[in-house]
N, C-alpha and C positions, 0 to 999 in steps of 0.2 A: 457752755464753757465760759467762765468769767473772763473779763478783759484783764490783761497782764497788769495794768496800772492799779487794779484793785486787789491784787493778790496779797499784798502785805497787810491789808486791812481786813481780810476775810478770816473768819474763825476756822482754823484748820482742825479737822477731826481725823484722828488716826484710823486707818482702815482696819476693820476687825479681821482677826485671823481665826480660822476654823481648822479643826482636825477631824479626820475620818476615823472613827473608832472600829469599824468593821472592814478594814482595808483588804484583808485576805479574801473574805467572801465577795466583796465588790470587785476585786481584781479578777477573780475567777468568773464572775458574771460578765465582765467586759470581754474576756476572751471568748466566752460562750456565745456572745452576740455575733461573732464572726465565724462560728463553727458551721461547717457545711455537712453536718450529719443529717441525713434525710431518711425518713422511713414513711411508708404509706400503710395506713391501717386497713384492715379488711372492710371497714365501713366506708373509707374513702374510695377503695377500689370499686365497691358495689355502687357508690354514688357518683362515680366519675362521668358516666354517660347520663344524658338527660332522660328523665322519665317520659313515657309516651304522653303526648299532648292530647287533652280532651276537648279543646276548643278549636275552632277553625284557624287555619294558618299553617305555616311551615313548621316542620318538626326540627327542633334544635338537636345538634349532635352532642353538645357538652352541657353538663349541669352547671349551676351557679358555683358549685364547689370547685370545679375545674378552672373556671374563669377567675374566681377569687384567688386560687393558688397561683395562677400565672401573674396576676396583678401584684400579689404580695412579693413574689420573687423579683419582679421588675422593679418594685420600689426599694427593696432592701439592697439590691446590687446595682441599682441605677442603670438598668439595661434598656436598650431600644427594644421595640416589639419583636423584631426579627431575632435578636439575640436571646430574648426571653423564650421564643419558640424553640431555639436551638438548645437552650439550657434544659428545658423540660424534657425534650426528646432524649438528651443524653442521660439525664437522671433516670428516666423510665427504662432506658436500655440497660444501664448499669444495674438496676434493680431486677431486671429480667421480667418486667411487666409489659404485657402486650395491650397497652392502652393507647387510644388515639391521641395525637398531640394537636391541640388547637393552634391553627396557623395565626400569623400576626394580624391578618385582616379580621378574623373572627374575634380575636381578643379586643381589637380596637372597637369593633361594632358592638360587642356585648358589654363593653365597659359603660355604655350609655344606659343600659337597661338591667344590669345584673342586680340581684337582690343579695345584699351582704348579710351575714349572720348578725344577730343582735349582740351588742357588747355585753359582757357580764356586768351585773349591777352590784354595787357595794351594799353591804348590810351592817355597816359599822356605825349607824346613827346618822344624824343630820350632817350634810356636807357644808364645808366652808369653801365657797366657790371664788376662785380668782379669775377675772376676765381681762382680756387684752386682745390686741390685733396686730397684724403685721402684713406686709405686702409680699406677694409672690409674683414673679415676673411671668409674662407671657412671651410668645414668639415675637421677634422683631430684630432689627439690626443691633449687633453688639457694639461695645465700646471701640473695638479695633476698627470695624467698618465705618463707624461714625467719624473717627479721627482720620482715617485714610481717605475716605471718599467724600467726607463733608455732608453726609445725608442729614436731612432735617426730620426724618421720620422718627417719632418717639417710640421707645420701647414701652408697651403697655403693661399693666399689671392689675391684679385683683387683690382684694383684701380678705385675709383669713382671720376669722374671729374664733377664739377658743375659750372654753371654760374648764378650769383645772381644779381638781379636788385637792385641797391642802393635805389632808390626811394620807391619802394613798399616792399622791403625785400623778394620778392618771388623768388624761384628758377625757372628760365625760360629755362634752358637747362641742360642736364645731359647726360654723357656717361659712360660706364663701359668697362674697358680694362684689359688686363693682367698686371701683376705688372711690367713687363719690359718695358712698353710703356712710352715714354717721355711725360711729362706734356705738353710741348709746342706744341707737335703734335696734341693735342686735341682742340686747340683754333679754328681751322677751323670747325671741326664737331660741336662744341658748337655754333658757330655763325650761322651755317646752320639751327639750330633749332629756331633762333630768327627772326621773320618776321618784327619787328619794326626796325627803324633806330637806330644805336648805336653811342653814342657820345664819349664814351671812354671805354677802356678795361684796367683793372688794375689787376696785379698779383705780386707775389714775384719774386725774382731773377731767379727762374727756367724758367720764361717766357721771359727772356731777350735774345731772339734769333731773328735772321734776318727773319726766317720763320714766326714768330709770327707777326712782323710788316707787312710782305707781305700778310699774310692771312687776317689781319684786314683791310688793305687799299684796298685789292682787293674787299672786300664786302662793306666796308664803307670808302670811300676815305677821308672823313673829320674827321674820328674818331682819338682820341688820344690814345696812348699806354703808360702806366706808369709802366715800369718794369726794370729800370736800377739796376744792381747788385752793391754791395759795391765796388768791384774792377773793375768796368767798366771803359774803356778808350775811348777817342775820336776817331772818324774815321779819315781817311786820308784826307777827304775833310771838316773837321770841320771849318777850317779858312775861306774857300771860299764859301762853300755851306753846312752849318750845317744841319744835319737831326734833326728830332724830338728828337731822343735819345741823340744827341750831345747837344741840348739845355738843356735837363734835367741834363746831366752831368755838363755842365757849370754852371747852377744854383746851383747845389750842391756844386761845388768848390767855388763859390762866396758867397753864403749865408749860407751854411751848410745844412746837410741832414735833420735836424728837420724842418728848415724853408721851405725847398723844399717839405717835406711831407705835411705841412699845406697848402702851396700854390697850390700844384698839386692835392690835394684830396687823396693822397696815404694812409692817416690815415684811410680812410673809408674801407680799405681792411680788417680790423678787423671784419667787418660784415660777411664776408664769412667764416672766421674761427669760429665765433660763430655759424653759421649755421651748420658747420661740427660737432661741439660739440652737437648741438641740435639734429642732425640726430642720433648720437650714443646714446644720452640719451633717445630719444623717441622710436626709431626703433631698437636699438641694434647695436652692433659692427660687426655683421656677416650676411652673406647671407645664407638663409636656403634652397633655391632651388639648384639643382645640374646642370641642363643644362644651356647653355649660353642664350637661348631664354627666359627661365623662370626667370633667374636672371635679364635680361634686363627689364622684366615686373615687377619684384619685386622692382627695382630701380624706375621705373616710378610710381608705386603705392606709394612708399615712398615719392616721390616729391609731389604727389597729397595730401597725408596726411599732410605733413608739411605746404603746402600752405593753406590747408583748416583750419588748426589750427591757422595760422597767420591771416586769414580773420576774425576769431572771435574777434581778438583784439591784438594789439601790443603795447609795452611800448613806451612812448614819453620821451626819456632820454635826459637830458641836462647836460652839464658840469657846475659844480659849483666852482671848483678849477682848 
């Protein structure tokens, strides 16, 4: 936010206005996201109980399908584990199904080892990937306790890194790291989760690192990387053998940053920021599991929930001004 003393000298740009052209369909999709219409297929009933184990060890009572269902309901309705157990039991009772209900201890324990189904893959050609990160809180004293009792204990948090497909709006990759991990270091792990070819990778200035270019071109040699910082400078070989980054900087110097953002597609990066806001609005700002394995499962479940809601319908927004 600029200082007030410089407000009169700044170039003011009118905020663009957009219009949703498919409001009726999108409005119906938003209502459907809160629908509690539940049905259980014959395949789900048959696969609710775990298959007999062929290796040494205890026999699990519930399949990965049953645990995944519990975790999905917990994420969508922001329930505690005991309330999740009660919801599943009431739904099965209303449907007249005599299936066992996983207790809250089992759900918590299996969250560390459950195998989630593979997400559907896109077949619409190369992906244009948007990358960004945000912080998710962990357990700790809240603001009220800090103000009332003056505790000095910090509320800890972890960093969520996601990769978003511009075309479909779906989250196609996600990693969870400690808060001290550099954003740029996660581009490689995110790309490793994408099986489709990638046409471009776009992020903010935090991703303007040589390691990011190397990670992208190692996996997708023809992919473009759009990440120059505001204070970026040309390389030593810019005059004789300009790199992709050099060409971006030269375009900014010749045509201005706004023109470069439109021509390079950098403006689409706002889509991943909107997805971050949607994550915290729908799923909350905190991680509720305590172990690293369960938190990784919690993030994967969150990705599945947001993608499922997006599949119900998304707005078709066009700029009018």
